[in-house]
Backbone as JSON, one array per atom type, in Angstrom:
{
  "sequence": "MISKIKYCLNLIWTSLLAYSFPICFELIYLDITGHSKGYGYDLGSEKDISIMFGCVELLIWLILAVPSNIYVFRKTLNKGKLYLLIHIVVYLALAVSCILISYGGWVSYTKEVFNL",
  "N": [[130.11, 182.49, 48.49], [131.92, 182.6, 50.58], [132.1, 179.83, 51.14], [133.38, 178.78, 48.83], [136.0, 180.1, 49.08], [136.81, 178.87, 51.65], [136.94, 176.15, 50.54], [138.73, 176.52, 48.79], [141.0, 177.45, 50.26], [141.2, 175.14, 51.98], [141.93, 173.2, 50.05], [144.26, 174.03, 49.22], [145.7, 173.82, 51.35], [145.55, 170.94, 51.9], [147.06, 170.28, 49.66], [149.7, 171.03, 50.19], [150.05, 169.42, 52.37], [149.81, 166.97, 51.03], [151.99, 167.16, 49.59], [154.16, 167.14, 51.38], [153.84, 164.71, 52.59], [155.51, 162.22, 52.02], [157.81, 163.06, 53.74], [157.03, 163.34, 56.23], [156.05, 160.92, 56.68], [158.48, 159.45, 56.82], [159.79, 160.71, 59.02], [158.05, 160.03, 61.19], [157.84, 157.14, 60.86], [160.36, 156.34, 61.21], [160.92, 157.34, 63.99], [158.86, 155.95, 65.24], [159.69, 153.25, 65.04], [162.11, 153.33, 66.29], [164.55, 154.1, 65.04], [165.62, 156.55, 64.8], [167.89, 157.91, 64.75], [169.33, 156.77, 62.69], [170.06, 153.54, 61.08], [172.39, 152.29, 61.96], [173.02, 153.04, 64.48], [172.56, 152.51, 67.84], [169.86, 153.07, 69.89], [169.47, 152.48, 72.49], [168.6, 153.22, 75.68], [167.24, 155.53, 74.9], [165.39, 154.8, 73.17], [162.86, 154.55, 74.03], [161.89, 157.09, 74.41], [162.01, 158.05, 71.64], [160.18, 156.64, 70.44], [157.82, 157.66, 71.72], [158.12, 160.14, 70.81], [157.53, 159.6, 68.16], [154.85, 158.94, 68.23], [153.52, 161.22, 69.14], [154.13, 162.88, 67.03], [152.8, 161.47, 65.08], [150.29, 162.0, 65.88], [149.94, 164.72, 65.79], [150.38, 165.03, 63.1], [147.96, 163.73, 62.15], [145.95, 165.21, 63.15], [146.25, 167.63, 62.11], [145.96, 166.89, 59.18], [143.84, 165.07, 58.7], [141.19, 166.53, 59.12], [140.87, 168.56, 57.03], [141.23, 166.89, 54.83], [139.17, 165.26, 54.68], [137.05, 167.11, 54.47], [137.83, 168.53, 51.91], [137.6, 166.1, 50.21], [134.88, 165.37, 50.68], [133.42, 167.51, 49.58], [134.48, 167.56, 47.07], [133.38, 165.04, 46.02], [130.73, 165.78, 45.96], [130.64, 167.12, 43.67], [131.23, 165.27, 41.85], [132.1, 161.83, 40.7], [134.25, 161.8, 38.79], [135.69, 164.06, 39.29], [136.74, 163.66, 41.8], [138.32, 161.59, 41.48], [140.21, 162.62, 39.71], [141.2, 164.4, 41.93], [142.36, 162.72, 43.58], [144.5, 161.44, 42.15], [145.98, 163.9, 41.56], [146.81, 164.37, 44.28], [148.41, 162.11, 44.87], [150.3, 162.43, 42.96], [151.58, 164.62, 43.87], [152.83, 163.7, 46.17], [154.53, 161.87, 45.08], [156.04, 163.75, 43.64], [157.5, 164.8, 45.54], [159.04, 162.95, 46.63], [160.65, 162.54, 44.35], [161.89, 164.97, 44.02], [162.87, 165.66, 46.31], [164.3, 163.78, 47.29], [165.6, 162.39, 45.41], [164.62, 160.22, 44.18], [163.03, 156.98, 43.89], [164.79, 154.98, 44.77], [166.67, 155.88, 46.31], [165.05, 156.95, 48.42], [163.7, 154.79, 49.51], [165.85, 153.43, 50.49], [166.95, 155.12, 52.38], [164.75, 155.2, 54.16], [163.63, 152.63, 54.77], [165.94, 150.95, 54.68], [166.8, 149.44, 52.7]],
  "CA": [[131.48, 182.65, 48.19], [132.6, 182.01, 51.74], [132.35, 178.25, 50.99], [134.39, 178.64, 47.78], [137.05, 180.47, 49.71], [136.91, 177.93, 52.47], [137.32, 175.15, 49.87], [140.03, 176.83, 47.93], [142.0, 177.35, 51.27], [141.42, 173.77, 52.31], [142.52, 172.55, 49.08], [145.74, 174.47, 49.28], [146.35, 172.99, 52.71], [145.55, 169.56, 51.5], [148.33, 170.12, 48.61], [150.8, 171.13, 50.83], [150.25, 168.17, 53.1], [150.31, 165.85, 50.19], [153.59, 167.25, 49.05], [155.02, 166.94, 52.54], [153.57, 163.45, 53.18], [156.61, 161.42, 52.29], [158.89, 163.58, 54.63], [156.32, 163.35, 57.42], [156.24, 159.41, 56.99], [159.8, 159.01, 57.11], [159.93, 161.09, 60.22], [157.17, 159.25, 62.08], [158.23, 155.83, 60.88], [161.94, 156.25, 61.96], [160.82, 157.51, 65.37], [158.17, 154.9, 66.12], [160.53, 151.98, 64.97], [163.31, 153.31, 67.03], [165.7, 154.32, 64.33], [165.64, 157.89, 64.63], [169.43, 158.39, 64.4], [169.8, 155.82, 61.69], [170.06, 152.18, 61.32], [173.59, 151.79, 62.4], [173.11, 153.41, 65.82], [171.7, 151.81, 68.96], [169.57, 154.25, 70.82], [169.46, 151.93, 73.93], [167.57, 153.75, 76.61], [166.59, 156.58, 74.32], [164.33, 154.2, 72.14], [161.49, 154.84, 74.54], [161.69, 158.37, 73.92], [162.04, 158.12, 70.14], [158.84, 156.07, 70.28], [157.14, 158.45, 72.29], [158.06, 161.53, 69.93], [156.81, 159.18, 66.9], [153.48, 158.84, 68.49], [153.09, 162.51, 69.02], [154.21, 163.39, 65.83], [151.72, 160.88, 64.24], [148.9, 162.61, 66.37], [149.97, 166.18, 65.19], [150.08, 164.85, 61.58], [146.75, 163.33, 61.76], [145.03, 166.25, 63.69], [146.39, 168.72, 60.75], [145.74, 166.31, 57.71], [142.61, 164.53, 58.52], [139.73, 167.39, 58.84], [140.94, 169.07, 55.75], [141.35, 165.89, 53.83], [137.61, 164.82, 54.82], [136.4, 168.31, 53.84], [137.9, 168.39, 50.62], [137.11, 164.99, 49.6], [133.26, 165.48, 50.44], [133.01, 168.54, 48.61], [134.88, 167.15, 45.62], [132.71, 163.98, 45.65], [129.58, 166.17, 45.53], [130.92, 167.64, 42.22], [131.29, 164.1, 40.68], [133.07, 160.95, 41.06], [135.37, 161.99, 38.13], [136.59, 165.11, 40.05], [137.35, 162.87, 42.98], [139.49, 160.64, 40.96], [141.31, 163.8, 39.62], [141.7, 165.2, 43.18], [143.35, 161.69, 44.2], [145.59, 161.47, 41.17], [146.79, 164.93, 41.82], [147.47, 164.06, 45.68], [149.44, 160.9, 44.76], [151.3, 163.2, 41.9], [152.42, 165.71, 44.73], [153.56, 162.79, 47.03], [155.65, 161.31, 44.12], [157.12, 164.66, 42.99], [158.06, 165.31, 46.9], [160.1, 161.9, 46.78], [161.74, 162.61, 43.27], [162.67, 166.1, 44.1], [163.64, 165.92, 47.91], [165.14, 162.55, 47.78], [166.35, 162.09, 44.01], [163.95, 159.05, 43.48], [162.46, 155.75, 44.82], [165.8, 154.09, 45.44], [167.38, 156.73, 47.61], [163.76, 157.07, 49.73], [163.55, 153.48, 50.31], [167.12, 153.08, 51.16], [166.99, 156.05, 53.73], [163.56, 154.93, 54.99], [163.45, 151.3, 54.98], [167.26, 150.55, 54.81], [166.87, 148.6, 51.65]],
  "C": [[132.38, 182.36, 49.2], [132.94, 180.52, 51.72], [133.34, 178.19, 49.83], [135.74, 179.03, 48.46], [137.41, 179.42, 50.79], [137.52, 176.58, 51.74], [138.48, 175.38, 49.18], [141.34, 176.77, 49.19], [142.45, 175.74, 51.87], [142.16, 172.95, 51.33], [144.0, 173.03, 48.83], [146.43, 173.74, 50.41], [146.46, 171.6, 52.49], [146.78, 169.23, 50.68], [149.43, 170.26, 49.22], [151.06, 169.89, 51.81], [150.45, 167.03, 52.28], [151.54, 165.73, 49.66], [154.49, 166.91, 50.23], [155.0, 165.43, 53.22], [154.79, 162.41, 53.22], [157.64, 161.87, 53.35], [158.13, 163.22, 55.89], [156.48, 161.75, 57.75], [157.42, 158.92, 57.36], [160.12, 159.36, 58.32], [159.36, 160.16, 61.27], [157.57, 157.8, 61.97], [159.63, 155.57, 61.61], [161.67, 156.27, 63.32], [160.2, 156.51, 65.93], [158.9, 153.61, 65.92], [161.87, 151.82, 65.86], [164.46, 153.67, 66.19], [165.86, 155.61, 63.72], [166.97, 158.69, 64.26], [170.05, 157.57, 63.34], [169.93, 154.36, 62.08], [171.13, 151.57, 61.97], [173.75, 152.26, 63.86], [172.17, 152.79, 66.68], [171.23, 152.76, 69.87], [169.57, 153.67, 72.26], [168.4, 152.49, 74.67], [166.7, 155.03, 75.94], [165.49, 156.26, 73.34], [163.05, 154.5, 72.63], [161.06, 156.4, 74.23], [161.34, 158.82, 72.44], [160.57, 157.79, 69.69], [157.69, 156.95, 70.64], [156.76, 159.76, 71.36], [157.26, 160.96, 68.62], [155.45, 159.24, 67.03], [152.89, 160.3, 68.46], [153.24, 163.09, 67.83], [153.11, 162.54, 64.79], [150.26, 161.82, 64.72], [148.98, 163.92, 65.74], [149.56, 166.07, 63.9], [148.48, 164.64, 61.35], [145.58, 164.37, 62.11], [145.15, 167.55, 62.35], [145.84, 168.18, 59.57], [144.31, 165.75, 57.76], [141.32, 165.31, 58.28], [139.77, 167.92, 57.58], [140.92, 168.2, 54.62], [139.74, 165.49, 53.55], [136.92, 165.88, 54.06], [136.44, 168.41, 52.38], [137.26, 167.27, 49.79], [135.54, 164.78, 49.5], [132.91, 166.49, 49.6], [133.31, 168.14, 47.27], [133.95, 165.94, 45.23], [131.29, 164.69, 45.31], [129.58, 166.67, 44.25], [130.82, 166.45, 41.35], [132.43, 163.11, 41.11], [134.65, 161.17, 40.26], [136.28, 163.08, 38.79], [137.55, 164.51, 41.29], [138.38, 161.97, 42.65], [140.61, 161.6, 40.47], [141.96, 164.17, 40.82], [142.78, 163.87, 43.71], [144.53, 161.34, 43.55], [146.39, 162.58, 41.65], [147.5, 164.8, 43.3], [148.45, 163.05, 45.5], [150.69, 161.69, 43.83], [152.2, 164.01, 42.91], [153.21, 164.86, 45.57], [154.83, 162.4, 46.16], [156.7, 162.5, 43.83], [157.93, 165.04, 44.51], [159.37, 164.32, 46.89], [161.14, 162.18, 45.41], [162.52, 163.9, 43.4], [163.56, 166.29, 45.28], [164.75, 164.77, 47.92], [166.22, 161.98, 46.45], [165.82, 160.81, 43.5], [163.65, 158.0, 44.44], [163.72, 155.06, 45.47], [166.4, 154.65, 46.45], [166.41, 156.85, 48.76], [163.83, 155.71, 50.19], [164.63, 153.03, 50.8], [167.43, 153.97, 52.47], [165.95, 155.55, 54.71], [163.43, 153.7, 55.63], [164.79, 150.5, 55.12], [167.38, 149.35, 53.81], [168.06, 148.66, 50.73]]
}
């Protein structure tokens, strides 16, 4: 019973991380590349601080995401490969729904993140 509760809580946590992944990716990517205040703004001497913040954000995100993802994927793989495939599809669907809901679509997301 405890193992099912642990799996359920990790699955909920993994789902929240999957949904917030595009937002976290945007923040980390813009900080590491030195565009944390936008592409039209020159950070100058603040670029080193921005890169450091990006690295710290990446480490925090990895610490929060990797253990629960490994646990959920291993437990799901024990149930069968079809369940693992379903889990991966749901993970991707949550990330895509975040882009569609939060940013209004792929075009605005790529424009905001990659300046395309």
